[in-house]
C-alpha angles and dihedrals in degrees: 000000000000127000094256092056092049091050090051091052089052091050090050091051091049092049093048092045090049091050092050091048091051091049094048093047092047091048091052091048094050092051088060095044143070128223126232139152121267133193127220112238139166092028119184137166094280108012141041139171133231116219116201139154122231125213091268089065095249117139110228136189130211118197115216142173124232114251115242091224106020134072120319111222126214132201110279096026112142117226136178112249126202108197127179115253094220093041110028093178089068112077147152131211099197130077101234091189091067091048091051092049091050091050091050090047094054090044090057091045090055090044091051090050091050092048089049091052091048090050092047093050092047091049091048091048091050091050091047093051092046095052094042090051101043105015131092113251119226133164122245113214115226108234102172142006118195146141119273100230092179093066123066128176120173090345091305130116120213125224126243134203121212114203144160139204136185127229102235092209099052102019090230117150121228127196127202136175116211108210140188098041106159101185129061103285095208090059092048092046090053094205099317119137097194139051124214116249126186114203129194108257091218099038116027089188086076114071145148124221117209097226104134089117088065092066137277094277096052116110 
């Protein structure tokens, strides 16, 4: 497991822990609070107030600042207010429990992605070791290097390498296109004109190309 993967696992743990902490804190707050409806008043470009009435019949106001990325409130908007029973002037208008659950959810999504990548890399390493140990090594000649204009990611086009090799036992020729190379292939190839290929001795249709040096996305 490389350093980047370990760091990503740590990040996942931090995100999930933060989500759990947010949820627990919000749950504790809501147990000590009551819910009522509030109305947005005195709205301006940067600030607004929430007017609500507590159980003791007192009309209260909570001054707030508009979020730069969140919802923009207007006068007359109705919002849910969570105010503390022992301190009605202190209130919240967001359900922190939902925010905590969302944070935990995305933490687990990131964790699942990381686990999948670890599994994929382990499977690839196992396949690589198996073919390199039991397979027959041949050299694939590089016939063409070009840009894949049909594929675009973030306004970038990957490179591809078109190559061929011959099974020394049957004389049959095989062709393969290595796709999704995101760095200049000539630099990565460092002057080489061939790429190592390991073919199954019993079934030449099965093979493994040693292309890890071309980047993790190359296939």
